C-alpha positions as CSV (number, residue, x, y, z in Angstrom):
1,M,0.0,0.0,0.0
2,L,1.6,3.3,1.1
3,V,4.4,1.9,3.3
4,P,6.8,1.2,0.4
5,F,6.5,4.9,-0.5
6,G,7.5,6.2,2.9
7,A,4.3,5.9,4.9
8,C,4.5,5.0,8.6
9,L,2.3,2.2,10.0
10,R,1.5,1.8,13.7
11,I,-1.0,-0.3,15.7
12,V,-2.6,1.8,18.4
13,D,-5.1,0.0,20.7
14,G,-5.9,-2.6,18.0
15,V,-6.4,-0.1,15.2
16,I,-3.9,0.2,12.3
17,E,-2.9,3.8,11.8
18,I,-1.1,4.8,8.6
19,A,0.6,8.2,8.3
20,A,0.8,8.7,4.5
21,L,3.6,11.3,4.8
22,L,6.3,12.2,7.2
23,H,5.3,15.8,7.3
24,A,2.2,17.9,6.5
25,P,1.4,17.9,2.8
26,R,2.3,20.9,0.7
27,R,-1.2,20.9,-0.7
28,R,-4.4,20.4,1.2
29,W,-5.8,16.8,0.8
30,P,-9.6,16.2,0.6
31,F,-9.3,14.7,4.1
32,A,-6.9,14.9,7.1
33,A,-7.8,11.3,8.1
34,I,-10.2,8.7,6.9
35,T,-11.3,5.4,8.5
36,F,-11.9,2.1,6.8
37,G,-13.0,-0.4,9.4
38,H,-10.0,-0.8,11.8
39,V,-7.6,1.1,9.5
40,I,-7.2,4.9,9.8
41,V,-5.2,6.7,7.1
42,G,-4.0,10.2,7.9
43,T,-2.0,12.7,6.0
44,H,0.8,12.6,8.6
45,A,1.4,11.5,12.2
46,Q,0.5,14.8,13.9
47,E,-2.9,14.7,12.2
48,L,-3.5,11.1,13.3
49,Q,-2.7,12.1,16.9
50,R,-5.0,15.2,16.7
51,L,-7.9,13.3,15.1
52,R,-7.5,10.0,16.9
53,A,-10.5,10.3,19.2
54,H,-12.7,11.4,16.3
55,E,-11.6,8.6,14.0
56,R,-12.1,6.1,16.8
57,V,-15.8,7.0,16.8
58,H,-15.8,6.1,13.1
59,V,-14.1,2.7,14.0
60,R,-17.0,2.0,16.4
61,Q,-19.6,3.1,13.8
62,S,-17.9,0.7,11.4
63,E,-18.1,-2.1,13.9
64,R,-21.8,-1.3,14.5
65,W,-22.8,-1.1,10.8
66,G,-20.4,-3.7,9.4
67,P,-20.0,-3.8,5.6
68,L,-22.9,-1.3,5.3
69,F,-21.0,1.5,7.0
70,L,-19.4,3.0,3.9
71,P,-22.4,2.9,1.7
72,V,-24.7,4.2,4.5
73,Y,-22.2,6.9,5.4
74,L,-22.1,8.1,1.8
75,L,-25.9,7.9,1.5
76,A,-26.3,9.9,4.7
77,G,-24.1,12.6,3.2
78,A,-25.9,12.6,-0.1
79,W,-29.2,12.9,1.7
80,Q,-28.0,16.0,3.5
81,W,-26.8,17.5,0.2
82,V,-30.2,16.8,-1.5
83,R,-31.8,18.6,1.5
84,G,-29.7,21.6,0.9
85,R,-27.4,20.9,3.8
86,R,-23.7,20.3,4.0
87,A,-22.9,16.7,3.0
88,Y,-19.9,16.3,5.4
89,W,-20.7,18.6,8.3
90,D,-24.4,17.7,8.6
91,N,-23.8,13.9,8.0
92,P,-25.1,12.2,11.2
93,F,-22.0,10.0,11.4
94,E,-19.8,13.1,11.6
95,V,-22.2,14.9,13.9
96,E,-22.0,11.9,16.3
97,A,-18.2,11.8,16.1
98,R,-17.8,15.5,16.8
99,R,-20.4,15.3,19.7
100,E,-18.6,12.3,21.3
101,V,-15.2,13.9,21.1
102,S,-16.3,17.3,22.4
103,G,-17.9,15.7,25.3
């Protein structure tokens, strides 16, 4: 995957974290971190650390929804967009992750 190209892989509390780059990217990526089941890919190690709690909520959501998580997540965002809302910020999965992290 990305490891042969300089990415750093760690296992933290049973979750694989992959820092794609050694340092922050020169150009903004479409995401700072993204979760696929028990794998979190972040732009770099500092972002993984900063977003760890948020992404762990997505790990738990993925455990809850199983293989339906990604399609349901995308549909939830699309539904928000169709309703004239923000596909990412108003997505219920993201709302839950922000709520759990902020307390």
